[in-house]
C-alpha positions in Angstrom: -58.4 -42.4 -35.9 -58.3 -42.1 -39.6 -59.4 -45.0 -41.8 -57.0 -46.5 -44.4 -58.2 -44.3 -47.3 -57.5 -41.2 -45.2 -54.0 -42.2 -44.3 -51.6 -40.1 -46.4 -47.8 -40.2 -46.6 -45.8 -38.6 -43.8 -42.4 -37.0 -43.7 -40.0 -36.1 -40.9 -37.4 -33.3 -40.4 -34.0 -33.8 -38.6 -31.1 -31.4 -38.0 -27.5 -32.6 -38.5 -25.6 -33.6 -35.3 -22.0 -32.7 -34.5 -21.0 -35.7 -32.6 -20.6 -39.6 -33.2 -23.1 -40.1 -30.3 -25.6 -37.8 -31.7 -25.2 -39.5 -35.1 -25.8 -42.8 -33.5 -28.9 -41.6 -31.7 -30.3 -40.2 -34.8 -30.0 -43.5 -36.5 -32.2 -45.0 -33.6 -34.7 -42.1 -34.0 -35.1 -42.5 -37.8 -35.4 -46.4 -37.4 -38.3 -45.7 -34.9 -40.1 -43.3 -37.4 -39.4 -45.6 -40.4 -42.2 -47.8 -39.2 -44.6 -45.1 -40.4 -43.4 -45.6 -44.1 -42.2 -42.0 -44.6 -42.3 -40.4 -48.0 -38.9 -38.7 -47.1 -36.6 -37.6 -44.1 -35.6 -34.0 -44.6 -32.3 -32.5 -43.0 -31.8 -28.9 -42.2 -28.8 -26.9 -43.1 -27.3 -23.6 -42.0 -27.3 -20.5 -44.2 -24.4 -20.1 -46.6 -23.7 -23.9 -46.3 -22.5 -23.3 -42.6 -23.5 -27.1 -41.7 -23.1 -28.5 -45.3 -20.8 -31.3 -44.1 -23.2 -32.4 -41.3 -26.1 -32.3 -43.7 -24.3 -34.2 -46.4 -23.4 -36.9 -43.8 -27.0 -37.1 -42.6 -28.4 -37.4 -46.0 -25.8 -40.2 -46.8 -27.0 -42.0 -43.6 -30.6 -41.7 -44.6 -30.1 -42.9 -48.1 -28.2 -45.8 -46.6 -31.2 -46.7 -44.5 -33.4 -47.0 -47.5 -35.4 -43.9 -47.2 -35.5 -41.0 -49.6 -33.6 -37.8 -48.4 -34.6 -34.3 -48.8 -31.8 -31.8 -47.8 -32.5 -28.2 -47.0 -30.7 -25.7 -49.2 -30.7 -22.3 -47.9 -29.3 -20.0 -50.6 -28.8 -16.6 -49.2 -25.2 -15.3 -49.7 -24.3 -18.3 -52.0 -22.9 -17.9 -55.4 -24.7 -19.8 -58.3 -21.6 -22.0 -58.9 -21.5 -23.0 -55.2 -25.2 -24.2 -55.4 -24.6 -26.0 -58.5 -21.7 -27.9 -57.1 -23.6 -28.7 -54.0 -26.6 -30.0 -56.1 -24.3 -32.1 -58.4 -23.0 -33.7 -55.1 -26.5 -34.5 -53.9 -27.5 -35.9 -57.3 -24.4 -38.2 -57.2 -25.6 -39.6 -54.0 -29.0 -40.3 -55.3 -31.0 -37.4 -53.9 -34.2 -36.3 -55.9 -35.8 -34.0 -53.5 -34.6 -30.5 -52.4 -36.1 -28.2 -49.9 -35.2 -24.8 -51.4 -35.0 -21.9 -48.9 -33.8 -18.4 -48.6 -32.3 -19.0 -45.2 -31.4 -16.5 -42.4 -29.4 -13.5 -43.4 -26.0 -13.6 -41.6 -25.8 -11.0 -38.9 -24.3 -7.7 -40.2 -24.4 -8.6 -43.9 -27.7 -6.9 -44.8 -27.8 -4.9 -48.1 -24.1 -5.7 -48.8 -24.8 -9.4 -49.1 -23.4 -11.0 -52.2 -24.8 -14.1 -54.0 -28.5 -15.1 -54.2 -30.9 -13.3 -52.0 -34.3 -15.1 -52.4 -35.8 -18.5 -52.6 -37.5 -17.9 -56.0 -34.0 -17.2 -57.4 -32.8 -20.7 -56.0 -35.8 -22.4 -57.5 -35.2 -20.7 -61.0 -31.5 -21.8 -60.8 -32.3 -25.4 -60.0 -35.0 -25.7 -62.8 -32.5 -24.0 -65.2 -29.5 -26.2 -64.3 -31.2 -29.4 -63.5 -34.7 -29.4 -65.1 -36.8 -32.1 -63.5 -34.0 -33.9 -61.7 -35.2 -32.7 -58.3 -38.6 -32.3 -56.7 -38.4 -28.8 -55.3 -40.0 -28.1 -52.0 -40.5 -24.5 -50.7 -41.6 -23.0 -47.5 -45.0 -21.6 -46.9 -46.2 -19.3 -43.9 -49.9 -19.5 -43.1 -49.4 -16.9 -40.5 -47.1 -15.1 -42.6 -43.2 -14.6 -42.5 -42.2 -12.5 -39.5 -40.0 -10.4 -41.8 -42.6 -9.8 -44.4 -43.8 -6.2 -44.8 -47.3 -7.3 -45.0 -49.6 -10.3 -45.4 -50.1 -9.3 -49.0 -46.4 -9.1 -49.6 -45.7 -12.6 -48.2 -48.4 -14.1 -50.5 -46.9 -12.5 -53.5 -43.4 -13.9 -52.4 -44.9 -17.3 -52.1 -46.6 -17.1 -55.5 -43.2 -16.0 -57.0 -41.5 -19.3 -55.7 -44.2 -21.4 -57.1 -44.2 -19.7 -60.5 -40.3 -20.1 -60.6 -40.9 -23.9 -60.6 -41.7 -25.3 -57.0 -43.4 -28.6 -57.0 -44.8 -28.5 -53.6 -44.5 -26.6 -50.1 -44.1 -27.3 -46.5 -45.6 -24.8 -44.1 -44.2 -23.3 -40.8 -45.8 -25.0 -37.9 -49.0 -23.7 -36.5 -51.9 -24.6 -33.9 -54.7 -22.9 -35.7 -55.9 -25.1 -38.7 -58.1 -22.2 -39.7 -54.9 -20.2 -40.7 -53.8 -23.0 -42.9 -57.0 -23.4 -44.8 -57.3 -19.5 -45.1 -53.8 -19.6 -46.6 -54.9 -22.2 -49.1 -57.9 -20.1 -50.1 -55.6 -17.1 -50.6 -53.1 -18.8 -52.8 -55.5 -20.8 -54.8 -57.1 -17.5 -55.7 -53.7 -16.4 -57.1 -53.6 -19.4 -59.3 -51.4 -21.7 -57.1 -52.3 -25.3 -57.2 -49.2 -27.2 -55.8 -49.7 -29.4 -52.7 -49.1 -27.5 -49.6 -48.1 -29.7 -46.7 -48.8 -28.7 -43.1 -45.7 -28.6 -40.8 -46.5 -30.1 -37.4 -44.5 -29.2 -34.2 -45.2 -31.5 -31.2 -45.1 -29.7 -27.9 -42.6 -31.1 -25.4 -42.0 -27.9 -23.4 -44.0 -24.8 -23.3 -41.2 -22.4 -22.4 -39.1 -23.6 -25.3 -42.1 -23.6 -27.7 -43.0 -20.0 -26.6 -39.3 -18.7 -27.2 -39.1 -20.4 -30.6 -42.5 -19.2 -31.6 -41.9 -15.6 -30.7 -38.8 -15.8 -33.0 -40.3 -17.5 -36.0 -43.8 -15.7 -35.9 -45.8 -18.9 -35.3 -48.8 -18.1 -33.1 -49.7 -20.1 -30.0 -53.4 -19.5 -29.6 -54.3 -17.5 -26.4 -56.3 -20.4 -24.9 -53.5 -22.8 -25.4 -50.8 -20.5 -24.1 -52.7 -19.8 -20.9 -53.6 -23.5 -20.4 -50.0 -24.6 -20.8 -48.7 -21.7 -18.7 -51.1 -22.9 -15.9 -49.5 -26.2 -15.6 -46.1 -24.6 -14.8 -43.6 -27.5 -14.3 -46.3 -30.2 -14.4 -44.7 -31.9 -17.5 -47.2 -34.8 -17.6 -50.2 -32.5 -17.9 -48.4 -30.4 -20.6 -47.7 -33.5 -22.5 -51.1 -34.9 -22.3 -52.9 -31.6 -23.4 -50.3 -31.0 -26.1 -50.8 -34.5 -27.6 -54.5 -34.1 -27.6 -54.4 -30.7 -29.3 -51.9 -31.6 -31.9 -53.4 -35.0 -32.7 -56.9 -33.4 -33.1 -55.5 -30.7 -35.4 -53.7 -33.3 -37.5 -57.0 -35.3 -37.8 -58.8 -32.3 -39.1 -56.1 -31.3 -41.5 -56.0 -34.7 -43.1 -59.8 -35.1 -43.0 -60.4 -31.8 -44.8 -57.9 -32.4 -47.6 -54.2 -31.7 -46.4 -52.1 -33.8 -48.9 -49.7 -35.1 -46.1 -48.1 -34.1 -42.8 -44.6 -33.1 -42.2 -43.3 -33.4 -38.6 -40.6 -31.2 -37.1 -39.0 -33.9 -34.8 -36.2 -31.9 -33.1 -34.4 -35.3 -33.5 -36.8 -37.0 -31.0 -39.1 -39.8 -31.9 -41.4 -40.2 -28.8 -44.0 -37.5 -29.2 -44.1 -37.8 -33.0 -44.6 -41.5 -32.8 -47.4 -41.2 -30.3 -49.1 -38.7 -32.5 -48.8 -40.9 -35.7 -50.0 -44.0 -33.8 -53.1 -42.0 -32.6 -53.7 -41.1 -36.3 -53.9 -44.7 -37.1 -50.4 -45.1 -38.8 
């Protein structure tokens, strides 16, 4: 357990829900996580503004609950005027924090894609049009983006986002703290000194985690994969091991200098709350 001096601010990610029942459940989930005095709640959005309305509603709900909101803004395929209009809308709501992302390229669009193409372009646009009105968060990939041509290319892409004006970064989730600290060494060597916040994914289901990790390029260490596989459908054992592994990693990250932690909640409070309580929050 961390002492009071080691307790740094936490933040939590949600995704917008399409139903009144889901929205009501999310209010309860956020209330449970509000006990940890979050720095902000972020909310995802589909590429090209495909879930814009749901994200806007979730952001409004978060702000009404008295917590800072940080909407995700994927830019790929969007025109500058569309982005500016969206940001003006967020600004009018009282949003001061944006997670600036490229987003997934819509299927079949590829080289013919119109509009913005990269996150560094989005960061530059926000800085040009809004100055310091927004704190700009960007994505980081300690185990490297699955679509990058090489590790070196991915590091250079990250540096471009930072030099365009990013204020801080949140990483893809990982289960190997050494990958995070190695990434810090690599980007510090390239002159990057913004806070880089580890993204934390609790483990509820090994099969779901494995599918998601294979898609997004996050590595599950071999020993952990085999151990979780060995439990098959024994959900209690999976949960117990996963809580220990993730909590231990979080303790190390905070102890060795991570500025804070950002939890991918999947709109669930249970496992996240247990980890935060184990950490002393």
